[in-house]
Every structure is written in C-alpha cells, then in structure tokens.
N, C-alpha and C positions, 0 to 999 in steps of 0.2 A: 512549833512545826517540829512533826513525830522524828523518830529517831530513824527509820528508815527511807523519809522524803530528806532529812538533812545527811542523809551517805549520800545518797542519787546526787544531791544536789552539788556534796564535793567534790564527789565523782569527777562528775561535770567539769566543774572546774578545775579539777588536775588535769582532765585531758587540755583543756583549755591553756594551762597554766604550762605545760609541756610543750605542746603544738605550736601555739597560737601567739602571734605578736600581741600587744596590747593596742588599741584600735584608736585612732587620733580620735577627735573629736568630732562629732557630727555635723558633715557639710554635703556640698551636691547638689544639685541644680533647687532650684525653687520648686514648691510644691504646685501641682496642679491645681488652677482654680477652681472652687468647690469642692477639693480632696476636706477631710478630715486637717490635714498638715495647716491649708491655707487657714483652715474656720478656728482654729483653735492656737496657732502659731507654736504649735509645741510638733515634737519630732512623730513622723506619723507611725502608727502599729500595724503590724497585718501578722494575722495567724493562717499557715497555710492547714490546711486538715484534709486526709485522706481518708477515706474510709473501702479499703481494698476491694474490687469487687461486688461495690454496691450497684446494682443495673438500676438504670434511671428510673424505670417505673415499680421500683420495690418500697416508693412510699405510698404506694398504692395499697398496700396489704395491711396498712392501716392501725400498723405496733412500733412508729417511731414517731409521736406527736412534735415532739423538740424538731427534728430536721422538717416536717412539715409546716409546722410555724413560721419555720425562719424563711423555708422556701416562698412561702404565702407572702412575707413583710419584705424580701428582697431581691435579688434578681435571682430568677428560677427558670432554667434554660429546659426548654423541651427535653435534650438530652446531649450529654458532653460525646463528641466522636473523638474515639482513642485514633493513636496512630497505627499502623500494619509495623509488625504482628503486635495483636493487642494482649503483652504479658506487661509484666510487675516492673520490672526495672527498666524497659524499652519509655514505657509511656510517662513514670513517675519522673524522667530525666526528661523527655519530652515538655512538661508541665513547666517545669523551672528553667529552661533553655531557652524555647521556643523552637525549637529545630526538632524536624523527623528524627526516627532513628535510623535512618540510611545517610542522615547528616551529621550526627552524632556521635556514631558508631556503634551504642549499646543496641544491637541491634538484633538482639534475643537474651534469654535469663543465661541462656548458655553457649558461649560463641568462641570461635577458633580465628585466632591473629593468623592468619596466613604465611607472613613474614617471619614471626619469632617460632611457630609452633605452640606457643602459650596460648593457656584453656581458660575466660571465664567463665565462672559459675557462682551462683547466690551462696551454695556452698561455698566456696572457697574463699574464706576468708582473707586473704592474703590478697588477691586480685581484686576484688571486693576495695581494699583498701589503696591498691595503686591507681595513682590520676591518669597513668597515661591510658588506660578503657575509657577517659570521660572526654569527649570533645565539646565546643561549645565552653561557654559560660553561663554556669548557674544561678539566679539569682542572688542566691547568698555571697556568691566571690564579686557580684556588680555591686550588691548594698557596702558590703566590707570594703569594698577597693574606693567605696563614696565617704566612707569614718564613721558606716552603720555596724553596732554589735549585731550577729545573727546567733540562731540557737536551733537550727534544721532537727528535731530528733527525729532520728531514725529514718528518714526521709533517703532513697538511694544515692550513693554519689557523694551522701553528706560526711561520711567517714576517711573520705581518700583528700589530700591535699590535690586541688587544681586550679594550674597557672601560678603555682606556688604559694597560694592561699588556702586557708582553711577557717571554717567558722570561728567566731570567739566562742561557744558553745557547741558542745557535740557527745552524742553516746555512741560508743557500738551498738550495734541491733541487739536485743535481747526480747526473745518473743514470750519469755517467761512475767515479763514487768506488767501489770497488773493495767488495765485501762484507767482506773483512777490515781495511780500512780506517776503514771505520761501526765496526765492530765495537771497534776499539782504540780509537777517538777518545771510544766511552762511556767503554770502561776509564779511560782516561787522566784523564777528568772524575770519574771515581770516585777517583782516587789523588789529587785535589786533598784539599791540607786541610780538616778538616774542616766550618770557615765559608763553606769555596767551594766544597764540593761538593754535588752537584745529590742528591736523594730523589727526584724520578722523573722520568725520561729515557724516551726512546724510540729503536726501529730501524726502520727499514723498509727493507725488499727486496723489488723487483719482476723478479725472475726468474722467479717460479714464475708472476705472470699472464702477461708476458712469453711463456713457454714454449707454456701453455696456448692462450693466440690464437694460437700459429703452428704447433702441433703438434695441440692437441687434447684435451680431457680422459682421452683414453682412454690405456691404458697405452704408451710408444712411449720412442725413447730419448732423445729430444729433449726430451720432458717428465721423464725421469728424470733427465736431466742438471739443469735448472733445478729438480730438487728436490732433490738431489744439493749443489749449491749451498747452497741455504738452509739446509741439514739441517746441513753443515759449518759455515756464520758463526754459527748456534747451538752445535755443538760448542767453536767460539772461543773463542764469550762465557761459557760453564759454564767451562771449561777455564782462561779468564781470573778467573773469581772465586775458582776453588777455589784458584788460586795466590795470589792474595791474601787468603785466609781469610774471602774475603764469601758463601760458598755458603750459608751460614746463618746471612746476615744481610741476602741481599738475595731479593725474590720477581718471580718471571718471571710473564708473564701474557701468552701467545701466543696470537693471533689472525691473523683477516683478513677479507678486509671485505665478500667473495662467493666463488662458488664458480663454475663456469664450466660451459655448454654444448655439445656438436658443434654446427658448423653445416655447413652443404654450398650450396655452387654452385647447385643442385639445389632450396634451401628459399628461394628470395628475391622479394619484394616489389618491383615497380620502380611509387614511387609517381607517375611522372608515364603511368601507364595510365588513373588517374583523375584528377589534378587537376593543376595545375600548379605546380612546387613554388615558382615568384618569388611565386606569390600565397600561397600554404601560408606563406611566412616561414616555415621549418626553422628551428630554431634548437638545435634539438639531435635526434640523428639514432638510428640503430638501435643496439637495438632497440628502444626508445622514442622514438617521435616527439615533440615540441615544438614547435607549431605558434603562428606568431601571426600571423593572418591580418589585415589593415584589416577594419574595421566590417561595410564594404560586401562584402566576400567570409566572410568568415567562417559564415556560413548556408550558401551555398553549397558550401562547403567541406569543412564538416562533412556533407552531406548526400551529395557525391558521394563518401566516403568511407564514411561510417556502412553499414556491410554487404557493401562492396564486395570485401572479400577475404576467404574465413573463417579465414585465419590471422593477422587483423591486427583488434584489438578499434577501436574509436572513442566515445572519451569528451568530452564537452563537459567544461571543469574543475569545474562544479560536479552533475556526475554518475557521478562515479567513484566505481566499490563501494566501501563501505565497508573491504572489506579489504585495501585497499590502504594504509589509513590513509595517505591522499594527497590531503589538503586542508585549505584555509583560510589560504592562505600566495597573495600575490598574483604570488609569481612562479612561480609554477603554469603551464605554458602554455594559453591559452584553447580548445586541443582539445591533447586527447593520444591516442597511439596507439601500443599494446600489442601486442608481436608475442608470439605462442605459442612456446611451448619450443622454442629450434635454429631459427628463422626469423631471418630479417634482412629490413629496408627498407632500401632507397636508390633509387637512381636510374643509368639506365644508363649514363651519363658516372661515374658515382662507382663503380660494376661493372668496367667496362670498364679502369678506372684502375690500379686492385687488385683481380685476381680470386681472387688469394689471401688476402685478406681476411676472403672469405666462406667459409673453403671451410677452418675450423679451430675455433677457440672461440669465444665471445662471455658476457656478462653484461649483467644490466640487466631479465631478466625478470623477471615475480612472485617473490617473494621467498618464499611456502611450500613452490616446488618444490623437489627433494630437489636437482635439479642446480644450484639459489643456494646449497647449503649452505656454512657456513663452518665452518674452523677452531678449536677454542678448548681450549687446556691451560691450567691454571693449577698452577705448582708454585713449591713455596716454604716458606722455617717460617712463614707465616701460614696458607698453606691446607692443603685437609684431604688425606691422605693417601688411593693407592689408592681413588678415590671417581671411578663413572662415573656422569655426571647426564645427563636427559635434553636432548632440543632448549629450546635457551633464545635468546630475540631477546635482540639487541647492546644495545641501550639501555638494559639491564641492570647494566651491567658497569662505568658512572660510579659506581656506588653501592657496587660492590667493593672498586673502588680509592680510593676515597675511605675506606672503612671499614679498608685495609691501612695508610691513610695518617696515618690519625686524623682526616680532613680532615668540618669539616660540610658536606653537601653543599650545594650550589646548586639551585637549583630543576629537577625534570626529569623524567622520564615513567617512571622503573624503577621497579621495584616494594624498598621496603626487605628486606622477607621473604627475595628471591632472598640476599641476603649469605649468611644461612644456608648455603647450599649450598655455598659457597668457605670459607670461614674454619672453619680448626679448635676444639677448645674446649681451654678450658686443658689439659684432661689427657691430652689423645691428643699 
C-alpha cells in the first residue's frame, strides 16, 4: 500500500473511531433467493457508484468501453428518471432513501428553513454535516442498524449523523482527491478482515458533471475527456475486484443523478426586468428559482412574474402541478420558477460576472425531459444478465439495494415489485 493511500485509509478509520460505534456482528433478514448472499452463504457486498451528470445517452459517444461492456452484460435501463428538481443533492439522497425530495426535505442544492431561517448549501460545510436537514432513512443507516458496516464515500448525506447513526467509514468530501485514489480506498476497505469489512460502499465522481457544464452535452473533445476519466475509474475498480477474486461476490449499481441540457447566452431570462431580486429573496437560482419574498411583497412578486416571460413558468408553492411530485414540504419556496429546457434565469450582474456559465450545459429542469434522463447499470452476481429495461424512476432503487443486501427496507415511495426487474432468479 502506498503512503498516500495508507494515509487516506487511516484518516477514514480515524473518522470512524471518533464518530462511530463499533458495529455488531452482521445479522439481519435472510438473503433473497437468487441473490449473491444466498448463493455463497457470505455477507453480500454492494458498491453504489455515482457518475454525476452522466446523461443516459452519453454511452453512445463511443468513449466508455468499460461502462458499455457492463451495460451489455448486466441490467441496463433506457434511462433513469430523476426526481424534481433534477439537482445533485436532492437526487443522490433520493436514490439512497427511496423518497422524493419533497418527502425527504432536500428540496434543492440551496435551501431556506422557514422555521429557523437557517440556510443549506453545498458550500456550507456545517449544514452539509448537520443531520437535521436529512429526512428519511438512507440505506447506510438501514444497513448499520442490521449490523453491517458501511462506507459511503463522498455520497451526499454521508458526512452527517442521521437518526443517531454514522457510517462505519466515511470521509469529508474532497474534490481534489483523484479518481484512482477514490477507487483504491474502496478496494482497501474491501481488503479489511471480515469483521471490519463494509458490505455497502459508494463511489462518487464529479468529472462528467464538470465537463458537461463547461462543454455542453453534445459530443466534444472536452466532454470525451471527462467520460474517459470515469470509465477508466470504473475499469480500475473492476480489475481490482478481479485481482482480489471478488468479481463473483460483489455487485455494482452504477447511476447518475441527472442528465444535462445545452444552454446558450441567447437563452437567458434576466430577473430584474420584472422584479427586484432583493425583494424576491432568491434562495436558489437557475434554472429553478426558489423565491422567499416577505409577506408584504409575495403577491406583488408573483403577479409581476406570472406570465412575464414565455420560457419561465411561475407557481405558488401550493399550485405546483402534480407532474413534478413537488409539494407538501415546508422547505419548498413560497414561489417557484421553472425555466424551459435549455433556458437560464439570472441577473445581469451574475451573467456579466461569468458569461461562460450560461453557454455550456445545465440541469434542474422537469424530470420527464429526455435531456434530464440519467444512467443506470446493474452488474454482478445478484443481477440479471443481458437485460434491457425501460425508463425507471430513481426512487425505486432503494428497494433494489435492500434486496441485494438482504435488508428490510425502511418506509419509502418505491414499488417493491420493481425489484424483480433487476434480480436474477435462482436458475439463472
């Protein structure tokens, strides 16, 4: 083990020692017939991999041979339908809880809690690590309660104590950590002695999201580089599992949180043309506006924006159409603006400060759009082989993961019947 990887592993173990109780011996419900656990008699192992921003059709760019091979060999969905809003934190947390954002409370990447006045944002490290923002039961909590060790590396929510439980192993998010080092750390966790080895692990790679924001979703040299980075990282993981003779005992669930739409500086809505952004109290920006105006300004703000621009739909919180499945939580802003696909909404000051930010790619739009469709591949001993399935909403995946691990699911919105689309029968 290299010194750098030793230090990374030591840091993760130190975090666990500081904040985690020692997990009891593995227990829990019996493994589902046909799962890897039932076949081998060993504790099941699942690695959930997020390729942030990997749109469902990026496989067609021809630069991801490893991912294409896994898609052909395992279960491959036409596309994974994200939840609204199609943003990073809400959808990552939906995948691991089986709850939509309006149910678990991470209703955006930037949130105002109307009860306390506190704000959540990805850059607010204190908020990110505060369990009060996270509703539902993430799968690592479900697994830890059942006696399994877990290691959700860089997964949104994994840095917080949720329902009094932390993962056995975790690290604070570090965007500078190389993809190879992330993979190697997961493999080193799998090298631990059986009583210490995690059964549920995650990997997270932001490279495609960064590349698609910068270069847009259409084929380009820049996007191809980003796609190649994550493909090689998955290849490194697969090879590491094969070298450890684990490829027949470890399942991989490869997902993305959302797709990406092409944006343009010619498709920008300037908010100050209609209202004073200060009076509107914009908490979340493009392409979904989250407005928390004061009571004395709320009606005027709504009236000024409603119908003001043909590519910006404005809704009061209680009037958001049912197709968004975005209602019922107090953190949803009083007024929500939803841009049409490929449009941006900002101010001239923000635009002039970063004009390139509006000429590349963006996400957050309506979840049913093809452009927002995400990647889904399931590969390993528990999953069906050479199986193509139709589009599926991402909140169904929690039940699939629980079935692979032999866990009793917590309350969630997924359909248990969808598990059968993924898991092989004993005869396969």
